[in-house]
KOLSE-348397 format. One record per residue (C-alpha): residue number from 1; z, x, y. Coordinates in steps of 0.05 Angstrom, whole numbers, always signed. Each point is the difference from the previous one (the first is absolute). Example, Ala and Ser with C-alpha at 12.3 -4.5 7.8 and 13.67 -1.06 7.14 Angstrom:
% KOLSE-348397
(r 1, (+156, +246, -90))
(r 2, (-13, +27, +69))
***
This chain:
% KOLSE-348397
(r 1, (+18, +695, +751))
(r 2, (-48, +8, +58))
(r 3, (-42, -60, -21))
(r 4, (+62, -44, -6))
(r 5, (+24, +21, +70))
(r 6, (-67, -18, +29))
(r 7, (+2, -67, -35))
(r 8, (+71, -12, +26))
(r 9, (-21, +16, +71))
(r 10, (-58, -50, -5))
(r 11, (+45, -53, -30))
(r 12, (+54, +12, +52))
(r 13, (-51, -5, +56))
(r 14, (-29, -65, -28))
(r 15, (+67, -33, -11))
(r 16, (+25, +21, +68))
(r 17, (-62, -28, +34))
(r 18, (+6, -66, -37))
(r 19, (+74, -5, +15))
(r 20, (-14, +9, +74))
(r 21, (-60, -47, -1))
(r 22, (+32, -58, -38))
(r 23, (+73, +10, +16))
(r 24, (+21, +7, -72))
(r 25, (+32, +59, -36))
(r 26, (-41, +48, -41))
(r 27, (+51, +6, -57))
(r 28, (-32, -53, -42))
(r 29, (-65, +40, +2))
(r 30, (+30, +69, -6))
(r 31, (+39, -15, -64))
(r 32, (-61, -18, -44))
(r 33, (-42, +57, +29))
(r 34, (+55, +50, -12))
(r 35, (+10, -28, -70))
(r 36, (-73, +14, -15))
(r 37, (+2, +70, +30))
(r 38, (+64, +19, -35))
(r 39, (-29, -24, -66))
(r 40, (-63, +42, +11))
(r 41, (+45, +60, +16))
(r 42, (+34, -11, -68))
(r 43, (+70, -12, +26))
(r 44, (+47, -22, -55))
(r 45, (-20, -73, -15))
(r 46, (+71, -26, +4))
(r 47, (+7, +28, +71))
(r 48, (-68, -19, +31))
(r 49, (+17, -69, +27))
(r 50, (+70, +18, +22))
(r 51, (-25, +61, +38))
(r 52, (-55, -42, +32))
(r 53, (+50, -53, +22))
(r 54, (+49, +52, +27))
(r 55, (-51, +41, +37))
(r 56, (-36, -60, +30))
(r 57, (+66, -29, +25))
(r 58, (+22, +65, +31))
(r 59, (-64, +7, +42))
(r 60, (+25, -59, +40))
(r 61, (+55, +45, +29))
(r 62, (-54, +34, +41))
(r 63, (-50, -55, +12))
(r 64, (+52, -50, +25))
(r 65, (+23, +43, +58))
(r 66, (-62, -7, +43))
(r 67, (-6, -73, -16))
(r 68, (+72, -15, +19))
(r 69, (-6, +39, +64))
(r 70, (-61, -41, +21))
(r 71, (+33, -66, -17))
(r 72, (+64, +20, +35))
(r 73, (-37, +18, +64))
(r 74, (-31, -69, -1))
(r 75, (+68, -33, -9))
(r 76, (-20, -28, -68))
(r 77, (+58, +26, -42))
(r 78, (+60, -45, -9))
(r 79, (+52, +54, -9))
(r 80, (+55, -52, -7))
(r 81, (-36, -20, -65))
(r 82, (-25, +69, -20))
(r 83, (+69, +33, -1))
(r 84, (+35, -44, -52))
(r 85, (-64, -9, -40))
(r 86, (-12, +75, +2))
(r 87, (+68, +16, -28))
(r 88, (-10, -50, -56))
(r 89, (-71, +26, -12))
(r 90, (+23, +72, -7))
(r 91, (+53, -20, -51))
(r 92, (-48, -46, -38))
(r 93, (-55, +52, -4))
(r 94, (+48, +54, -23))
(r 95, (+26, -45, -56))
(r 96, (-71, -22, -17))
(r 97, (-25, +71, -6))
(r 98, (+55, +18, -49))
(r 99, (-14, -65, -37))
(r 100, (-75, +18, -3))
(r 101, (+18, +69, -27))
(r 102, (+35, -32, -59))
(r 103, (-56, -50, -15))
(r 104, (-60, +12, -45))
(r 105, (-63, +13, +39))
(r 106, (-33, -59, -35))
(r 107, (+47, -50, +35))
(r 108, (-11, +33, +67))
(r 109, (-75, -7, -8))
(r 110, (+7, -73, -19))
(r 111, (+45, -15, +60))
(r 112, (-47, +36, +48))
(r 113, (-60, -38, -27))
(r 114, (+34, -68, +6))
(r 115, (+30, +12, +69))
(r 116, (-61, +32, +32))
(r 117, (-46, -51, -32))
(r 118, (+42, -56, +29))
(r 119, (+1, +33, +69))
(r 120, (-75, +9, -2))
(r 121, (-11, -74, -16))
(r 122, (+45, -20, +58))
(r 123, (-39, +47, +46))
(r 124, (-66, -28, -24))
(r 125, (+23, -70, +16))
(r 126, (+27, +24, +68))
(r 127, (+60, -47, -8))
(r 128, (+57, +7, +49))
(r 129, (+72, -25, -9))
(r 130, (+22, -56, +46))
(r 131, (+60, +15, +44))
(r 132, (+56, -43, -27))
(r 133, (+67, +33, +16))
(r 134, (+36, +48, +47))
(r 135, (+15, +74, -13))
(r 136, (+63, +5, -43))
(r 137, (+60, +45, +13))
(r 138, (+6, +74, -14))
(r 139, (+28, -8, -71))
(r 140, (-56, -45, -25))
(r 141, (-52, +44, +35))
(r 142, (+29, +61, -36))
(r 143, (-4, -37, -66))
(r 144, (-72, -20, +11))
(r 145, (-16, +72, +21))
(r 146, (+31, +26, -64))
(r 147, (-44, -47, -41))
(r 148, (-62, +22, +37))
(r 149, (+19, +73, -8))
(r 150, (+10, -10, -75))
(r 151, (-68, -31, -9))
(r 152, (-32, +53, +45))
(r 153, (+26, +55, -45))
(r 154, (-36, -31, -59))
(r 155, (-68, -4, +34))
(r 156, (+2, +62, +44))
(r 157, (-10, -39, +65))
(r 158, (+36, -11, +65))
(r 159, (+18, -73, -10))
(r 160, (-45, -30, +53))
(r 161, (-27, -53, -47))
(r 162, (+70, -27, -7))
(r 163, (+33, +17, +67))
(r 164, (-52, -30, +46))
(r 165, (-5, -69, -34))
(r 166, (+76, -4, -3))
(r 167, (+8, +14, +74))
(r 168, (-55, -49, +19))
(r 169, (+36, -52, -43))
(r 170, (+62, +15, +41))
(r 171, (-37, -18, +65))
(r 172, (-13, +72, +21))
(r 173, (-68, +6, +35))
(r 174, (-55, +32, -41))
(r 175, (-5, +62, +45))
(r 176, (+75, +12, -3))
(r 177, (+0, -13, -75))
(r 178, (-53, +54, -10))
(r 179, (+35, +49, +46))
(r 180, (+68, -12, -33))
(r 181, (-32, +6, -69))
(r 182, (-29, +67, +21))
(r 183, (+69, +24, +22))
(r 184, (+27, -16, -70))
(r 185, (-51, +47, -32))
(r 186, (+41, +61, +17))
(r 187, (+67, -20, -32))
(r 188, (-39, -27, -60))
(r 189, (-36, +67, -9))
(r 190, (+64, +40, +12))
(r 191, (+37, -39, -54))
(r 192, (-59, +9, -47))
(r 193, (-2, +75, +15))
(r 194, (+73, +10, -18))
(r 195, (-2, -47, -59))
(r 196, (-62, +28, -33))
(r 197, (+24, +72, +10))
(r 198, (+67, -15, -33))
(r 199, (-32, -42, -55))
(r 200, (-47, +57, -20))
(r 201, (+42, +60, +17))
(r 202, (+20, +18, -71))
(r 203, (-69, -8, -32))
(r 204, (-27, +63, -32))
(r 205, (-74, -17, -6))
(r 206, (-15, -12, +74))
(r 207, (-65, +30, +27))
(r 208, (+7, +61, +46))
(r 209, (+15, -16, +73))
(r 210, (+38, -63, -18))
(r 211, (+69, -20, +25))
(r 212, (+25, -55, -45))
(r 213, (-57, -49, -7))
(r 214, (-32, +20, +66))
(r 215, (-61, +44, -4))
(r 216, (+1, +41, +64))
(r 217, (-74, +20, +6))
(r 218, (-21, -73, -4))
(r 219, (+53, -20, +50))
(r 220, (-23, +52, +50))
(r 221, (-74, -15, -8))
(r 222, (+5, -75, +5))
(r 223, (+51, +0, +56))
(r 224, (-41, +49, +42))
(r 225, (-66, -37, -9))
(r 226, (+29, -69, +12))
(r 227, (+36, +23, +64))
(r 228, (-68, +18, +28))
(r 229, (-39, -62, -21))
(r 230, (+52, -55, +9))
(r 231, (-5, +1, +77))
(r 232, (-76, -1, -6))
(r 233, (+5, -62, -44))
(r 234, (+47, -33, +50))
(r 235, (-48, +13, +58))
(r 236, (-58, -25, -41))
(r 237, (+37, -65, -15))
(r 238, (-2, -18, +74))
(r 239, (-76, +4, +1))
(r 240, (-18, -44, -60))
(r 241, (+17, -62, -39))
(r 242, (+39, +23, -61))
(r 243, (+5, -68, -35))
(r 244, (-58, +14, -47))
(r 245, (+25, +71, -11))
(r 246, (+67, -28, -22))
(r 247, (-35, -40, -54))
(r 248, (-37, +62, -23))
(r 249, (+65, +38, +0))
(r 250, (+32, -55, -42))
(r 251, (-56, +9, -51))
(r 252, (+14, +75, -2))
(r 253, (+74, -14, -11))
(r 254, (-17, -47, -57))
(r 255, (-42, +54, -32))
(r 256, (+56, +51, +7))
(r 257, (+50, -49, -29))
(r 258, (-46, -10, -60))
(r 259, (-4, +75, -9))
(r 260, (+75, +8, +1))
(r 261, (+6, -59, -48))
(r 262, (-47, +35, -48))
(r 263, (+46, +61, +2))
(r 264, (+54, -41, -33))
(r 265, (-43, -9, -62))
***
């Protein structure tokens, strides 16, 4: 137990730093690492991936707060967009978490591998969407938010890989797109928290210190460590060129996607 907590603190610190440094969420890294640690800890095999997804997603509840505060102070959050998208994202993530609870872990591993692998390739190519339309109304924004939330619940991430490109495509500036995407992390995580608790509430073979699919010691360790290191990463980003680091990060994501894909077989 002690060795796993130390490993979780290290992983939480690393993912928090990288999230602050590169402006991307750590959920895509946390899920594979937690999957490995939960496997080593001999959690029930049918629960490992679902608990990793649920716990990784829930950490965003804590890590998003500081990020949103900083973006809000800088006037980079479009709350007129974040409100309707946030409502949709909460609902979508809640539904997605219950959907994930009913799926076989094999399919979750395959979806994670495909989605994260695709996201890594896009990051490696550093492609950016071209602005081609205006921001839609509240109802379409809520619908898009629900879709992003649904996907986020299946990869244990805050949705930034989908939200930011969508907003840039809608002629929102890159800085505002990133700030607004950060604001959506909280409702996405809240929907996932409630959904994964309800989805796993009646399970009888959960490890000790679990609430539904959420493993509380891992949540506490990763959230605490990432809260400390994320601001350090953000400050470091202002002092260096992170373009090459993004490519290295993309390679890491590809490796993690391959690992999760191997879990399906």
